[in-house]
N, C-alpha and C positions, 0 to 999 in steps of 0.2 A: 504494499500499500504505499501511496505517496503521502508526504508530510501533511497535505491538505486533508487527505482521507483519514489520517490518523486523529485529526481534531473533531471529526465528524461523529455523531452518535448514531451509528448505523444499528438499524433493526432488521433482522433477517426476515425474508418473506418466503418466496416460492423459488423453485429451480428454474432456470432459463428453459429447460426442456418442457416445462409446463406452460410456457407463454410463447406460442408460436408467432411467427412474423404475421402481422395483420390481425392479430388477436389482443384482446383485453382481459384483465383479470382483476376482480376486487380482492383486496387483501387488507390486513390490519397490521399497523406498525405503531407500537408503543400506544395502543388504544385508539388510534387515528384510523379512520376509514380512508383507504388510499386506492386509487385506480391506476394499475399498470397497463401500459400500451406498448406493444412491440411494433415499431415502424421500421420496417426493412432491416431488422436486426439490431436497431437502437431502442432501448428501453427508456420510456419517460414515465414519471410518477406525478400524479396529480391528487388533490384532494377529491374524494369520490362524492362530489356533490356540484350541481350546477349553481353558479353564482347568483341566478334569478331567484329562484325559490327553494334551493338547497334539495332538490330531487337527486336521487343517486344516479350518477351517470352511467353505471353499469347496467342499468335497466334500458338504456338508449342504444344507439347504434354506433359502431366504429367501422368504417370502410377501409381502414388501412391508412388513411390520410386524415380524416376528420371525425370528430366526436359530435354526435347529435343528441341532445337531451330528448328523452321520450315525451315529457310533459308539455313543452311549449315549443319544441323544435329549435331551440337555440342551438348553434353550430359553432364548433371551435376547431382551430388548426391543432392537430394532435401532436406535432412536432414542436410548437412554440407555446401552446396554451391560449394563444390570442383568439379573440372572437372573430368569427366570420359574419354571422348573423345574430344579433347585432355586432358591428365591428368595434364597438367601444367597450366590450366585455373581455374578461380574461379569467382563466382558470389559476388557482392557487396550486403552483408546482412545488415539488420536493427534489432535492438531489437524490440521485440513485446511481448505483453501480452494480456490475455483474462481477462477482468475485471469481478468483481462479477456480474455485470449487463449483462455479455455476449458480451459486445463490444469489438472488436479487436482493440487495440491501438499500434501505431507504433511510434518510434522515428527516424526521418530521419536527425537530426541535427548532 
């Protein structure tokens, strides 16, 4: 791990083999509900709730590039968390990494 990684408060979640490219998975890290997405092999972690009315994003759709909330169809760029519709919204993201052992770790502190 790098020096920056050593200062993070990593919580282990799932193995990368359980999160295929173009897939999403709800997990919990230190009591926080997190949504993991795999975009072409790059894992991103977001708070598992839409900023509009806090609906769980894992109930929505992930097409490999964008996340859409099921309740009101708010859409977000999965790579950046920035809003597409509406474009002035943003997901709360968390640092994450895939360890040498394949475990996805998230820092929600």
